[in-house]
N, C-alpha and C positions, 0 to 999 in steps of 0.2 A: 317204130321204136322212138320213144321220146328221150329227152336228156337224162331223166331219172333212171329209166330202164337201161340206158347205155352205161351209166355210172355203175349200176348194180352188176351188169354183165362183165364190165371190166374188172370190178373188184373180185368177182367170183373166179374169173379166168386167171387173173394175175396174182390172186391171193394177197392183195394189198388192201388196206383199209379203204372204205368208201370215201372218206375225207380226202385221202391222197388222190384217188381217182377223180373226184370232183374238181380238185385244184388243177389236175392235169387237163381235163376236158375244158375247163374254163380258160386256162392258159393257152391251149391250142386255139380255141375260138377267138381269143383276144389277139393273138399273134396273126392269125389269118386275116381277121378284120382290119387290123392296123396296116398290114402289108397291102391288102387290096385297096384300102383308102389312100395309100401312098402311090397307087398306080402300078404296082408291081404284081406279079403272079406268084403263087406258091405251088411248087411241083413236088409231088411225092411219088418217086419212081415205083411203078407197079400198081399204085393206088389211083392216082389221077392228078389233075391240075385245077386249081381254083384260079380264076382270072376275072377281069372286068371287061365287059363288052359294051360298046356304045350302040344303043338302039336308035334307029332313025325315027323321025316324026312320021306319023301315019294317020289315016282317017279311020275312025271307028264309029260305032252306033251305040247311042245310049239305050240300054235295054228297057228302061222304064218309059221313055218317051218315043223311042224309035228315031230320034233326031240324029243326024250326022254331026260328028264333033271331031276336032283335031286333037290327037294325042301327042303331047310334046316328046321330043327326043330326050333320052335319059340313059344313064349308065346303070347296068345291072350286073350282079354277080353271076358267074357261070362256073359250072363244074363239068369237066370232061374226064370221064373215067379212063384209067390206064388199061393196057392190054390184059394184065394179070387179073384185074377186077372184072373186066368184061368177060373173060374166059371163065372165071369162077362163077359168075352169075348165070351164064348161059348153060 
């Protein structure tokens, strides 16, 4: 499901206009992004937790040349589903 389909599904389920759902989705993404950028996590009980994780540097292989290369350490966004979401999906 992409962003457009999500907005359409939210509008149908909530019986709100698509424009209101679009603003809600974009506001949610903006708040989560800014919170993660600030180094904090966002926890939604029953749904899951968005957080930042530090990846260590590591060695990899360039698929085009087969040559070994060093991959730099970096921060990545991470989502850990909550128990209610895990139970619903399984």
